[in-house]
RODRENGU-512225 format. One record per residue (C-alpha): x, y, z; residue in three letters. Coordinates in steps of 0.1 Angstrom, whole numbers, plus 2048, in hexadecimal, padded with zeros to 3 digits. Layout:
REM RODRENGU-512225
XYZALA/...
//
This chain:
REM RODRENGU-512225
D78E5684EMET/D97E41851LYS/DB1E44834ARG/DB3E2481FTRP/DD7E2B813ASN/DE7E3E830GLY/DE5E46855TRP/DC7E51869GLY/DA8E67862ASP/DA4E78840THR/D9AE98852GLU/DBCE9C863THR/DD9EA984FTYR/DFBEB785AMET/E0BED3847THR/E30ED9842LEU/E3EEFB84DSER/E58F0C837PRO/E72F03851GLY/E68EDE850ALA/E69EDD829LYS/E8BEEE829GLU/E98ED4841LEU/E8CEB782CLEU/E9BEC680CVAL/EBCECB81EGLN/EBDEA882CLYS/EAFE9480FTHR/EAAEAA7F1GLY/E8BEB77E0GLU/E6DEA07E5GLY/E62E8A7C7THR/E3CE857CBPRO/E2BE697B6GLN/E07E657ACLYS/DF3E4D7C3ASP/DDBE347B6SER/DB7E3B7BDASP/DA1E237D1MET/D8AE1A7B4GLU/DA7E0E79ESER/DB5DF97BBVAL/D93DEA7C2LEU/D91DDE79EALA/DAFDC87A5LYS/DA0DB67C2VAL/D9DD927B6PRO/D7ED7C7BAVAL/D7CD6C7DCSER/D86D487E1LYS/D6ED457FFLEU/D4BD387FFPRO/D30D4E80FGLU/D30D4F834HIS/D18D6484BSER/D34D7485FILE/D4DD79841ILE/D4BD96828SER/D59D90806ARG/D54DB57FCASP/D72DC37E8ALA/D75DE37FCGLN/D75DD181DSER/D90DB9810ARG/DA5DD7804LEU/DA2DEA825LEU/DAFDCB837HIS/DCADC281FALA/DE7DD682DARG/DF3DE884CGLY/E0AE06851GLN/E2DDFA849SER/E41E0B82DMET/E3BDED815PRO/E16DF081DASP/E16E15815TRP/E29E107F4ILE/E10DF57EAALA/DF1E097F3LEU/DFDE2A7E3ARG/E08E197C3SER/DEBE017C2GLY/E02DE47BEGLN/DF4DCC7D8ILE/DFEDA97D2SER/DE4D987E8SER/DC4D9D7FAPHE/DB0D8A814PRO/D93D77805ASP/D7BD82820GLY/D79D96840VAL/D68D8785EALA/D5BD9E87ASER/D4ED89896PRO/D3AD998B3THR/D41D808CEASP/D57D638D8ARG/D3FD4A8C9GLU/D40D5B8A7GLN/D66D5D8A9LEU/D67D388AFGLN/D50D32891GLN/D68D4487BVAL/D86D31889LEU/D74D10883ASP/D6AD1A860PHE/D8ED23858ALA/D9AD02867HIS/D82CED853LYS/D88D00832SER/DAED02838GLU/DABD28834SER/DC6D3E842ILE/DBAD5585ELEU/DCAD77865ILE/DC0D89885PRO/DBADAE880TYR/DB7DC889BGLY/DBBDEC891GLY/DD1DE7872GLY/DEEDFC880THR/E09DE187BSER/E2ADEF86DVAL/E3ADCD867LEU/E22DBA850GLY/E10DA786BHIS/DEEDA885AILE/DF7DA4836ASN/DEBD85823PRO/E06D73810ARG/E01D667EDGLU/DF2D447F0THR/DD9D2C7E0ASP/DC7D28801ARG/DAAD3F80APRO/DB4D5B822VAL/D9CD6983DILE/DA5D8884FTHR/D94D87872LEU/D8CDAA87DSER/D87DAF8A2LEU/D77DD289EASN/D55DC78ABARG/D64DB68C9LEU/D69DD78DCASN/D55DD58FCLYS/D61DD8921MET/D55DB8931LEU/D5EDBD955ASP/D6FDD596CILE/D7CDC898EASN/D83DE89A1GLU/D8EDD79C1ARG/DAADC59AESER/DAEDE0994ARG/DA9DC9976LEU/D93DCE957ALA/D89DB593CTHR/D84DC0918PHE/D7DDAF8F7GLN/D9EDB08E5ALA/D92DC68C7GLY/D8DDE58DCVAL/DA1E028CFLEU/DB6E188E5GLY/D9EE378E7PRO/D80E218EEGLU/D92E0D909LEU/D9EE2C91BGLU/D7CE3D918ASP/D6BE20928LYS/D84E1F944LEU/D84E45949HIS/D5EE4494FLYS/D65E2B96CALA/D81E40979GLY/D9EE2B96CTYR/DB9E2A951ARG/DCEE0E940LEU/DE9E27937GLY/DF5E16917HIS/DFBE318FDPHE/E0EE268DEPRO/E11E3F8C2GLN/DF7E2A8AFSER/DDFE2E8CDPHE/DC2E3D8B9GLU/DBFE1E8A2TYR/DD1E018B3SER/DBFDE68C8SER/DC5DD58E9LEU/DC9DB38D8GLY/DE2DC28BFGLY/DF6DD18DCTRP/DF8DAF8EDILE/DFFD9C8CDALA/E1CDB28C5THR/E29DBA8E8LYS/E23DDF8E5SER/E31DFB8FBSER/E1FE1C901GLY/E2EE3F904GLN/E29E3F929GLN/E37E1C92FSER/E50E29949PHE/E32E30960GLY/E18E17955TYR/E2DDFA947GLY/E2DDE9926ARG/E10DD391BILE/E23DB6929ASP/E1FDC594BASP/DFADCD946LEU/DEDDAD936PHE/DE1D95951CYS/DCDD7A93FGLY/DB1D73926GLY/DA4D5A90CASN/DB7D4E8EDLEU/DA5D3C8D2HIS/DBCD238C0THR/DB7D088A6PRO/DBDCEF8C2GLN/DA3CFE8DAGLY/D9FD1B8F1GLU/DBBD24908LEU/DAFD36927HIS/DC9D4B93ALEU/DBDD5095DPRO/DC5D70970VAL/DDDD6D98EHIS/DF1D889A0PRO/E0FD7199BSER/E16D4C996SER/E33D34998ALA/E1ED18987ALA/E37D1296BGLY/E3ED2894DPRO/E25D45949ASP/E0FD3D92BLEU/E06D62927LYS/E29D65919GLN/E1FD4E8FDILE/E04D668F3VAL/E18D868F7LEU/E29D8C8D6GLY/E19D6E8C5SER/E0CD838A8GLU/DEED6D8A0GLY/E03D4E89AARG/DF4D388B5ILE/DD1D468B8GLY/DBAD648BCILE/DB6D778DDLEU/D91D7E8E2SER/D92D8D905GLU/DAED9B91BALA/DAFDA6940THR/DC7DC3947VAL/DD4DD6966LYS/DC4DF9969ILE/DCEE1797ESER/DB8E3398DPRO/DB4E50974PHE/DD0E6897EPRO/DC7E88992GLU/DE3E9A980VAL/DF6E94960GLU/E11EAD954GLN/E2BEAC938PHE/E4AEC1938TYR/E62EC991CGLY/E87ED2922MET/EA8ED3910PHE/EC9EC491ALEU/EEAED390DPRO/EF7EB58FAHIS/EF2E908F4TRP/F0BE8490EGLU/EFAE9792AALA/ED7E8E91DALA/EDEE6891CGLN/EEDE6993FARG/ECFE7C94BALA/EB4E6393FVAL/ECAE4694BGLN/ECBE5696DTYR/EA5E5A96ELEU/E9EE37962ALA/EB6E2697AGLN/EABE39998ASN/E86E31991GLN/E78E54996PHE/E51E55995PRO/E4FE61971ILE/E35E54958SER/E48E5D938MET/E6CE6492DILE/E74E6C909ARG/E96E798FELEU/E9DE858DASER/EC1E878CDASN/ECCEA98BEALA/EC3E9F89BGLU/EA0E958A5GLU/E9CEB48BBTHR/EA3ECA89DARG/E8DEB5886SER/E70EB389EGLN/E70ED98A4LEU/E71EE087FALA/E56EC6876LEU/E40ED4892GLY/E3AEF287BGLY/E3FF0E895HIS/E5CF20884ASP/E59F40899ARG/E58F2C8B9LEU/E76F188AEASN/E8AF388AAGLN/E80F448CCTYR/E8BF228DBILE/EADF248CALYS/EB2F478D7ARG/EA8F3D8FATYR/EBFF1F8FBLEU/EDDF358F0LYS/ED4F4C90DMET/ED6F2E924ARG/EF8F24916GLY/EECF07900ILE/EF5F038DBASN/ED4EFD8CAPRO/EE5EE58B1GLU/EF0ECF8CEASP/ED0ED18E4ALA/EBDEB18EBCYS/E98EB48F3MET/E8AEA0911LEU/E65E9A918MET/E5AE8F93ALEU/E38E84946GLY/E2CE8696BPHE/E0CE73973THR/DF9E6C993GLY/DECE7D9B2SER/DF4EA19B7LYS/E0BE999D3SER/E1DE7E9BFARG/E22E949A1VAL/E2EEB19B8LYS/E47E9A9C9TYR/E53E8B9A7ALA/E5AEAE999LYS/E6BEBA9B8SER/E83E9C9B5GLU/E89E9B990VAL/E8BEC0985MET/EA7ECB99CPRO/EBCEAD992ILE/EB8EB396DLEU/EC0ED8971LYS/EDDED598AGLY/EEDEB497FLYS/EE7EB595APHE/EE2EDA951ASN/EBFED5943ALA/EABEF4938VAL/E87EF0942ASN/E6EEFD928MET/E52EF4940HIS/E30EE8936ARG/E2AEFC916PHE/E40EE3902MET/E31EC5916GLY/E0DED190FASN/E15ED58EAALA/E23EB18E9TRP/E05EA38FBALA/DECEB48E5LYS/DFBEA58C5THR/E0AE858D4ARG/DF7E6E8BDPHE/DF9E8589ELYS/E1DE7D893ALA/E13E6087CPRO/DFEE78868TYR/E1EE8885CLEU/E25E69847ARG/E07E73831ASN/E14E9682DTHR/E37E8C825LEU/E2CE7180CTRP/E18E8C7FAASP/E38EA17F9GLN/E4CE847EBGLY/E5CE7680ATYR/E59E5581BALA/E5EE53841ILE/E62E34856ASP/E6DE2A878THR/E7FE0D889LEU/E87E058AEGLU/E9DDF08C3THR/EA8DED8E8ALA/ECBDEB8F5VAL/EDDDEC916THR/EE9E0E922TRP/F0DE08919ASP/F02E048F4LYS/EE9E208F0VAL/EFEE3B8E0THR/F13E248C9GLN/EF3E128BDTHR/EE1E328B6MET/EFFE408A2GLN/F04E1F88FALA/EDEE1B886VAL/EDCE3F87AGLU/EFCE3C865ASP/EEFE1C855SER/ED0E3084ALEU/EE0E51841ARG/EF9E4082ATYR/EE4E2381FGLY/EDAE327FELEU/EFAE457F7GLU/F03E2F7D9ASP/EE2E387C9ARG/EE8E5D7CDGLY/ECCE607E8GLU/ECFE7080ALYS/EBCE64829VAL/EB3E78848HIS/EB4E64869ALA/EAFE6E88DPHE/EA7E5C8AESER/E99E5E8D0HIS/E9AE488EFLEU/E7AE3C900SER/E6DE1F915HIS/E87E1F930PHE/E94E04947TYR/EAFE02961THR/EC4DED949THR/EBFE00929GLY/EA5E10912CYS/E93E108F1SER/EA3E228D3LEU/E8BE2F8B9TYR/E98E3B898THR/E85E4E87DTHR/E92E51859TYR/E86E6483BCYS/E8FE5F816PHE/E81E697F4ARG/E67E557E2ILE/E73E487C1ALA/E62E4A79FSER/E57E267A2SER/E48E127BFPRO/E62DF77B9GLU/E7FE0F7BEGLU/E6FE1F7DDTHR/E6BDFC7ECTYR/E8FDF47E2SER/E9BE137F4ARG/E87E0A813TRP/E93DE6813GLN/EB7DF1810ARG/EB3E0882ELEU/E9FDF0843LYS/EB8DD483EASP/ED6DEA845ALA/EC7DF7865ALA/EBBDD5870SER/EDDDC586BARG/EEDDE287ETHR/ED5DDC89BILE/EDFDB789CILE/F04DC089BGLU/EFFDD78B9GLN/EEEDBB8CCGLN/ECCDCD8CDGLY/EAADBD8CBTHR/E9BDBC8A8ILE/E7BDCB8B6SER/E73DDC8D7HIS/E4EDE28D2HIS/E44DDE8AEHIS/E45DB88ADGLY/E54DA3891VAL/E39D9D876GLY/E48D97854ALA/E62DB3852ASP/E76DA8871HIS/E72D8386DARG/E92D7C85AASP/EA7D8E875TYR/E97D7C893LEU/EAFD5E894ALA/ECCD7489DALA/EBAD7C8BDGLU/EA7D5C8C5LYS/EC1D438B6THR/EB7D268A0GLU/EACD128BELEU/E96D2E8C9GLY/E86D318A7ILE/E7FD0C8A5SER/E6FD0E8C8THR/E58D2A8BBLEU/E50D1589CGLN/E48CF78B2SER/E31D0C8C7LEU/E1ED188A7CYS/E1BCF589AARG/E0DCE98BCHIS/DF1D038BDPHE/DECD04897ASP/DF6CE3887PRO/DE5CEB865ARG/DF7D0D863GLY/DD8D2385FILE/DE1D3E878MET/DF3D5C867ASN/E0FD48856PRO/E2FD5884DGLY/E2FD7186ALYS/E47D70888LEU/E56D4F87BVAL/E52D3985CGLU/
//
């Protein structure tokens, strides 16, 4: 069963080892757990629906609660405390394009607000209803989950947009193919959500971002249906697919999407290694990215994240062995940076890639190869990291992430500036913050910087939210100062909206607003997200 106020399945729980607990206490202080609200008391607060009956729309209180919030820190604070300010008035679950259009027509006629809902994994408030006098309908795409067509000759597959990651890959695997899009939210996020937020997967270096994989589909808008035909390439004016990518439900609802697929790999191997210090590590991944080696994944943790991840992994004895081994190899464990690499494809391709990459890392950058035991451990738990949020919250800690992308010349200074803005962001309140980062999603011109931060939960939800808001604002302003993008792969939603103008300029914002008005003149499509 899926958790109603946290991440993932209720049967999955991560424990904290003594080493991990010691690290958290050292970095932030003793945890301050608070009592969570139970589901029954929150259900009692769900107001009477403003919607009339409709055959496709449920007005059930539990369904409305389960679709009221996503996975952002403000969402967690609201759900755990039971202080939820607004709920959808109904949840629609269409089974085909015709029913989807019926819901859209009903919302249009009744001037209801319509919020598209994929897997509910948004971390930026994309799916949250705002307080309003208008009825709000959450349109769940969970029943639009079929594979409609597979074109093996052209290596294309068409899916209904509500299909979740595991279902999508399972259907493709049975036909001998793979999409290869694996965000950390893979288990619960949907194809339509990936497209609407311009998502990136863990193996984007090999398979590409969702921008690279999305080839066409059907978008249902208040002004009519927009069909996006599939072409290998086109110079017929601006590409309308780019309007859909990152649109966050503001102009319409994607019902179907055609994506590029790849043959299921003959071999897939992940390797873990350590580099002696950040300078060598950063130069190493830049070298790999700019020389376009046939690698499917690169992920580099800085020294702070390396220490934290090893501790949070819960294998205290293994960690002691790793530290001793690194010392034997002439590396100070306190400075070591962990690098994860993925090799995917045919046996000959993987063999060639390793023969090219491994000697370079060892000879040019003094990397210590831990071989596949670390890679296998990472692959086994690659989608389990979000479960740690549940454990830490129960221990009295809040953990959140943010990300950006910068050019290579700004990587180190941006990483340091963002981490400092977080570490010292609550100093005047007597609170410490633990922050660490890794690089992922690599390009010849730069890379994505992904920072995790942990702080103590306060005695009241209002103060916990205030702490988060202070940290989020400080880090976001720092990203802007460093000329980074406000979002590399999480989208904009509500939490990034006020920072968007610094990147898009006022003229760019007004262009996006005009686009929303063109497709949605009555303002029924997910208002308040992306742009006002």
